[in-house]
N, C-alpha and C positions, 0 to 999 in steps of 0.2 A: 419689346412688343408684348403687349398684354395677350393673354390667351382663356381658353374657356372650353369646357367639353360639351361635344356635339352627340346630339341624340335624333336618329330617324327609326321611327316604328311605324310599320305600314300593315294593319289590321285588316284582316279579310276574312271571307268563307275557306273553307278547307282548301290549301292548297292542292295541285297535284304531287303525289309524295315521290314519284320519280325525278321530278323536275324540282324539286325542294332546294338541294343542294346547289346545282346548277344556277337558279335563281337568286341565291344569297349570295355566291360567289361574284356573279355579276355584277349585282347591285354595289357591292363593297367594290370592287375592280373600278367600275364607271364613277362612282364617287371619288375615290382617292386619284385619280389620276385627273379628273375636273382640278379637284383643289391642286394638285400639283399645276397643272397649266396657269391656274390663278395666283401661283405663287405664295398658296397660303401654305406654311408648315404645321406640322402635326405630331403629336405621340402615338402613342399604341394605338390600334384599329383592331376593332372586334364585330365581328358577327356573331347574329344569332337567327335562331330559324327555328319555327315550330308549325304546325298544318293550320294556324291561324294567323300567322306573323312572320314580316321578314324585318330584320332589326340590323342597323348599323351602329356602333358606340364609335366615336374618335375623341382621344384624349388630347387636352390642350393645342387646341385649334386656334390658331391667330384670329382674333378678333376683328382685324383691319388687314390689308393688304399695304407692304410696305411702298413708298412714295417712289415714282420711277422718272428717269429722264428719257425723253423720246428724241432722238435726232434724226432726221431726215435729210438725204441730199437729193437736191432737186438738177434741173437742168443747168447745161454751162449758160454762163452771160450771154456767149456768141448765139445760144440756140434762138428759134424764132421766139415773138413776146408771148405768142398762142400758148408755146409748151410751158412757159415761165406762168403766166396766169393761169393754167390748166394745174399745175402744180399747186399753186397759190389757195384754188380754191379745192383743190382735195384736202388741204391742212386748215381748212375754215378760217383763212385769213386772207389780206391783201397782199398784194405784190408788194408794196412798201414795208410790210411786218416782216419779210424773209430776210435773212441775213446773208452777208457773202462771205465763202470760205477760199481762200486761197490756198491753191494746191501745186504740186509740182506740175499738173496737166493744166494750170490755169485756174479762173475763177468759176464758182459753182455757186447757185442758190442753196440756202441750208434753211431748214425751220429746225429750232431747238425750241423745247418745251417740257417743264417739269408737270409730270400727272399725278396728282394726289391718289393716294389708294385707297380703294371703296370699302365700305365697310362689309364685313363677311355676311352679317344679318341680310343684307341687300343683295346678297349673292345666292344662298341658298337654295331660295325657291328655282331660280334656274336650273340649279346642279342637280337639285330632285328630279325635276323634270325630265332633264335630259336624261337622267339614269332609268327614270322609268320607261320612258318612250325607248332606249335601246336593250331591254333585258330580252332574253332570246326566247320569247313565246310564239310557239310555233300556229295556235288558233288562238285569238283573241276572244271575249267574248264582251256581252253588252246585257246590262239588268236594268230593270223599271224601265222610267221614261226618257232616262238620260242617256246619252250618245257615246259616254264615257265609255272606253273599253280597256280591259285586263284579264289577265290568266282566270280571275275569280272577282267577284264583286267586293269592293273595298267598302268597310266600314266605320274604320275610325283613322286616323294617323296623328303622330306625335313629330314635329320638326322645331327642335330648340338648340338654341347656344348659351349656354349656362344656363339661366333661369328663364331666360327670354325668348317667346314664342317667336317664329318667321310670321310676317304678316303675309298668308298666301291660303289659299283652297286648292285641293286636290280632290278629283273627283266629287266635286261639288260639295265636298265636305269642309268643315270649320277645322282649324289648328285648334288642338288642346293639350293640357297637360296628363290627360287621362288615358288608360290602357284599361284592357277587359284581360279577365282571368281564364281560368280552365272552363270548358263550356257548361259542365256539370258539377264540378265542385267549388265554383265562384261565383258569388252574386254581385250583380253591379259594376260600377266602375271602379277603377283603382287609380288613384292618383300619384303620378309619379314625381318624388322628392326631387331626383336628379337624375343624370347619365349613370353616374357611378352606382347608384341604388337600384337602378332599374332591375336588373337581375335576381338582386335579394329580394325586391318587394313583390315581383310576380311570383316566386318560391313560395315566399312565407304567407303572402294575403292574396295570389291568384292560383296557388296551387298549381303552379307551370315552371316546369325546367325550360328555359328558353335556349339554353347549349346544345346544340344538336349531339356533339361528341360526347357529352356528359350523359344525354340519355340513351345513347348508343353504349356508352361503357354499363349502363346500369342494366340494358337489358341482356348484354353477354353475361354479366356477371350472373344474373337470376337464370338465365337458360343451363348456366353450367351447374350452379348451385342445384337446381331442380334435377337435371341429369345425375349428378352426384349420389341425391337421394334416392333416385329410383335403381341405381346400380347400372347405368347406362351410358352412351354415348352420344350427345347431342351433336347434330349435323351444323354447323352454322354456315350457311350461305350467306357472304358478304352482301351481297347486293341484295338479298330478300332482307338483311339486318337494316341495310339503309331503308330500303321501302318502309319498314314497319315501323322505324324511328320516325321516319316523316310523318306516321299515321297518328301519333301519340303526342301529348304533351305531360301527360305524368304515366310512364311505363307500369305495368303489372303483369308480372308474367303467370300464367296457370295452365295447367299440364292435365289433359284428358286422354280418356282410351277410346278405342273403337274395336271392335268384334273382330276375334283372330281367324275367323273365316277369312276375312278381308285378306289375308297373308299370303293368299293362293293367287293372287293378283300379281302380274310383275312389280318389281318393287319400284320400278320408275313411275308406273302408273298409280301406284299412292302416293308417291313423292308429288308428283305432278298435281293430282288432285288436291292435296294438302297447300302444297306452296301456291302454285299458280291461281287457283279459287279462292283458297281461303287465307292465304299468307300465314300458313302453319310451317313450324318448324319440326322436324321429325328426328326420332331417335333410333341409333343402332345398337346391336349387341357387342359383345367382344370381337365376335366374328365378323361383324359388319352386316349381318342380318338385320333387316328392318324389323323394330319393335312395333305392337300395336298401339302407340302411343302417340300425343302430336301436343306442340305447345302453342299456345296463342299468347298474344300480346295486346291486353286488355286498355283501354283509356281511360277506367274508371277504378276507383279503390271500393269493390263491394263489400257491403255486411256480410253478405252471404256468398263467397266466393264459388260455393258447389255448384249453385244456380247458374252462376254463368257458364260454368265447365259443363254444365247440364246442357245448356241451350247450344254449345259450340258441339258438344258430341250429336246432340238431335240435327244439327245443320249436316255435318261431316258426314252419318250414316247414310243418308238418301245419295250423296255424290257418290260412294265406294260402291253403294250399292248399284247405282247408275254404270260405273265403270265396269263392275263384275258383271251387269246383264252384255254390256255392250263385247266385253271380252270373249264370254261363253259363245256370244251369239255370230262374233267373227270368226271363230274357230269352226263355225258349220259349211263354211266356204274356205276352198282352197287359195293360195293368193295368184296361184297363175287364172285360175277362173275369173278373179278381178280386173286382169289386166284389160278385158274386152272394154270394161267402160272407161279404162282410159282414154279409149279414142274418140272420148266425148267431151274430154277435159282438154281444154287449150292451152297448151307450154306457152306460147306467143305468136300470135296473130298471122305473123309472117313465117313462121317456122314449124306450124302444126302442131299437132298435140302432142301429150307425154306419151303417148303409147307410142307413137312414131320416135320421139328422143329415145324411149327405153330399146327400141330396136337399132337405132344409130349406136347408141352407147353400149350394147350386147356386141356387136359387130367389132366395134373399135376397142373395147375390153379384151378380147379373143386376140385381135391382131398384135395387142400392147403386151399380152401374157407370153405368147410366142417369144417375144423379142426380149423379156427379162427372165424368161425359164419357168414361168409356171403355167398351171393346167389350163389351158385354153379353150378345153370344152366346160370347166367351172366358172370361168370368167363370164363366158358366156352365155349361161345359165343365171349367174347372180345380175348381169347387166339387164336380160328379160325380165328379172323380177324387181329391178331395184327399186323401181316404184311403186309396186303393186299396192304397198299397204296405206297410198295415200286415199284407196275408196274404202277404207275399214272404217266401222264408229268409232275405235277408239281414237284414231288419228283425227279424224274430222271433229272428235270433242275435244280431242289434247292434244294439239300441235307438235307440241315439243317431243311426242315420243315418235314423229316419223324414223323411220331407220331401225330403232328398236324393237317395234312392232312387226314390223318385217322379219327381223330376227328370230323372234319368240313365233310366229305364225308359221315358218318356212320349217323349222324344226319339228312343228306340231304336223305340219304336211308332210314330214318325213324325208325335207331336202338334206343333202350334204350338210355336216356342220360348217365346214369351210364357206359353203356358198351360203348357208343363212347367215352367218356373223359377217360376209360382205355387204349384204342387204343394210345393216347398220351402220359399219366401218366406213364406206363408200362416202360417208359425209363426213369424215374426219381429216383432217383436224378443221374444227367448226368456229375456232376465234382461235388468237394468238396464245401461243404456248400451249393447246391442245394437243392430245396424243395423235399418233399417227395410226393409220391402217395397219393391222397385225400380221397379216398374211400379204403375200406377192398377187392373190387372184383378187383379193379386197383392191389393193394398191392398183390393178389395172383397173377395175371400174371405177374407182376415184378418179383416177386420171382422166380416163376417158370420158365421164360425166364433166367433167369440167371444163376439158377439151372442146366437148360438144357444145356445151354454153357460149364459149368464148366466141368459136370460130362462126356459129350460128349469128350470133350479135353483131361482130365486126362486119359479116356478110351482107349484114340487111342495114348495115350502115347506123348501128345504134351501139358505138362504143359509151365508156363515160366519159362524161365532160364535166369538167371542173369538180364540183362537189356533187355533182349526181350522179348515183351510181344505182338505178333502181333494181338492178340485177345481182349486186354485189359483185361485180367482175373482178374489184380489186382482190377482195378477200380470198376469190374462187383462187385467182392466179397468185397468192401467198401461199393459199395451200399445196397447188401445184408444185411450186417451188419445192417447199419443204418434204413433201414426199418423194420428188425425184433425186433432192440434193442427200436428204437426210438419211434416205434407203440408199443410197449409193447405187443407182438405176442408171443405166448408159442407155440414155434415149436421144435421139436427135431429133430437137424439137419441131426443126422445118419438116421433117418427114413426116413427123404424128400431125402438123397442119394441114397437111396437104392431103394425109388419108382421111382425116375428119372431116374436111370440105368435099370429099369426092361423096362422103356418103350423104350428104345434104343434097337437097333436089332443088335446082334452080335458083341459087343464092344470087340477089342482082349484082352483086359486086366479085367482079373476077378475082380467082387463087392469086393472080400476081399482085393484086393489091391489096389483098385480104393477108396473105402472108408475111410480107415486109411489116406491115401497120403492127398486125398482130405478135411479131416478134420483136418490134420496138417497144409496145405497150409490155411485153413480158418483161425484156431487160430492164426496162424503168421499175419495175415493180420489183426486181433482184436487186437494183441500188438501195432501195427501201428497205430490203429483206436483210443485207450487209450491213445497213447504218443503225438498224436495229442490235446488230451482233456488235456493235461498236466496233466495226472493219472503216476502216478511213478512208473518204470518199476518192483519195488519189487512187490507191491500190485499186477499185473497183476501175476508173477510169484506166488505169494503166493495163488491165487486164482487159478491157472492153476494145481496145486498140488490135488484140490480137485473138480476138474469142472465135469459137465455133459455135453451134447449135445445140451442143450439149451441153446443159447444165452443169452436170458434174463434172464434165471436164474443165468447166468455166471455175466451179467451186475449189478444184485440185489448184488450178493456178493461183487463184486469191491466196489459197492457204501457202502455197511454194512464195510468192512475194511476201507474206505477212513474215514467213521465217525470215527469207532474206534480209528483210529490213532490221534483222536483230544483230546482223554481222557489224563486226567493226569496220570493215571495209565498204559496205553499203553506203554510206554517205560521199566517199572519195568517187566511187564506180558510178553512182549515180550522178553526180557534179559533171565529172568526164565524160560520160554519155550525153548530155545536155550541149556540153561545147563540142562533141563529137556532131552533134544534130544540127547546130549551129552552123558550123561550118561548113557541111553537106549543104543546108539549106541554102547557102550564100554563092557556094562555089561549084555546085553540081557533084556528080559522083566519080568524075576522073573516068578512068578507063572502064572497060567492059569488067575486066577481071585483072587484080594487081598482079603483078611479074616478078617473083622473089627474086631474080635475077638482078631487077632494078633497087634493091635493098641495098644502100650503100654504107648506112650508118648503123652501129652496133644496137642502139636503141630501136630501131624499127626491124631491125631483123630477131631481136628479143619478142617482141610485140608480135612479130607474124607468127614465131614457133607457138608462142603460148596460146594464139588465136586458133592454130591447127590444133593443138592438144584438145582445147574447149570445144573445138565444131565436130570432133572423133566422139568426145565424150557425150556431149547433148545429143547426138544422132540417137546413140543408144537410150540415153535417159528417156528423151522427149518420145520417142519411139514406144517405149514402155508407158509412157505418161508420166514417168517420175521427174514431175517437173520441180520438186523441191532439190533432188541432187544436180538439177541443170541449173538451176540458178544461183547453189552453193558453189557449182564450180566456176561460175562466174568470178568468184572472188580472185582467185589466180590472173584476171585479166587486171587487176586494179592497180598493184606496182609497175608492172610493164607499161600501163597506159599513162600512169604520172610520168613516166622515166620519158618515153616519146614526146611528151609535151614539153619535156623541160629540156630537152635536147636537139630534138627536130624544129625546122622550119615548114611547115607542111605547104605554105606559100611559096615556095622555090621560085627563083628567076627561071629554071630550068623546067621548061614546060612538061618534060618526060617525068622528072622526078615529080613534080607537083602532081600530075595527073595520076602518077601510081601510088602516091601516098594516098591520095584522094579516094581512091580504090581502095585502097586498106581499110582506111576508116568507113568507107561504106560498105564493105563485108564485115568489119568489126562491128557495124550497127545492126547489122541482120541478126547476127549472132545475140547480140544483147537482147535485141526485141522479140527473140522467139518464145517467148512464155510471157512476157508481157513487157510493153514499154516505159523501161524503167526510167527513161527520162523524165516521165510525167510526175514519179513519186518525191514527195515533199519530205525536207528534212529540216 
């Protein structure tokens, strides 16, 4: 079958830079998935994305579907005639046109026909319509008098196979072979010769680098070159790099300066001003201190770059001056004095104000600090001040400075350094892989803050549902898990949930309902936590069968089971345990306790002796939380248990012997499952 190269370019006004990669990837995925469903084979697929275009190029796409045979079996000849007539109508033929198929079960009507494959050109318009309709666009817009909707106004498009245009319209626009180049460095339309010449033509004739990754690499290279020339270290935020790559079609990096007096501001405030508002990169010296430099990525090649730099310096100066004013003004009031206004800020309509939340967090943090050996007074103080910086001008202007400014202002107020640091660190970890609080006081506040939110929202019947999680409870829970597990904090989760519940006033759902629901939610998140660490799900399920409400205890069991699975005897012991479980589930547990005087065969005596040794050792090991040694000790049961099953008929005709052997297996099963249900482990 012959093939040709496919080209689709959708030209628009400037697309949202943060959504550019997502839109580009989704467009490619949808097109290729549809082509697969249509049975159209193809070669290499390339996608391009710039601020003004989304493009997909597919090499060697089949120009026609292969013919296919359609065979449908209908009702039996013995079925009512109406059923046969209905089947014929669904096939578009009369009853007489149906064939009769002989089978082992009788005769059936059959419809058999050859379907000629469609021309690919006739299918592509619908493919593109479907792909555009399915793009993940949060909010579509209209433009002009048209009722068409897209993320941004569409201005042109190319849809071709080989050099043949697909006969269709998109957004009331006609298909054509022409594209457009750079908004400032290109004039008029560019005639595209072919899909394979597309990228080079836009580069040479349109001054556009259509490859997102190439533009990104160019920007990174220019940043590093300029950093080297300045004897500085460039701080390249990957998210910011992606964003600025989505803002330009021909990147040019330029470096400017700002007044050194602004270095008196907290470094993060400078970074936020430059990064969030101006999309600038910053530089640091060899010691990590921020330098009075910034780098901007321009979309034009200026004849006089110094004028572009001067313009950016004029823009950043008032931004930093505003930050300096906010900073100095904020320091005139203490953090504690700002708490009063938190009483006017609603945390959640049914859960009261932010001030009420901080009062609960303060009490709970103090209690947690006592449990983990931290300073309860410091934890209470940090909890009371943990949201005060929400009322500062700096945080109102730069929301990402929440917590950090609390730290800075607390030190300015003369608060203890540990308390001040906790105001910033109780938000940690903010995202996957982020750092954890650095002190037990900060951890106490971090745990209390998350528990208060979880208990409150579950208590008013607003847990996360499906993909909706407006209060980021899943992320908060993962942070809670990481703090407790990775910092080895021995805490009973159920008790903490009850303590937090008691601090809330008049939650409509009782603690008896909230606690188990929330525990289930937390342990579900724990499963995801272990999956991220490449822990097999059967290990998690095995420990869940014998879990406590201590997350640290759960983690110790998981690690012990992971170590157990590395033993040579683990597969055999796991298989034998499954056999024990099957026997007991079908026949019961026998006697209340097995009687050693009824052990008549050497193999059952050996197993009994080995079991008693393991029980004694496990009693000590598990009592010390040493699950690793407890599971390792089970290995000595492997041989005796295999021999037992080889020599002994458990289901003896003698009911006394049978019930005693079942009782022995029942006690064995209990011992094998003290750490985790190893019968659930897969090999």
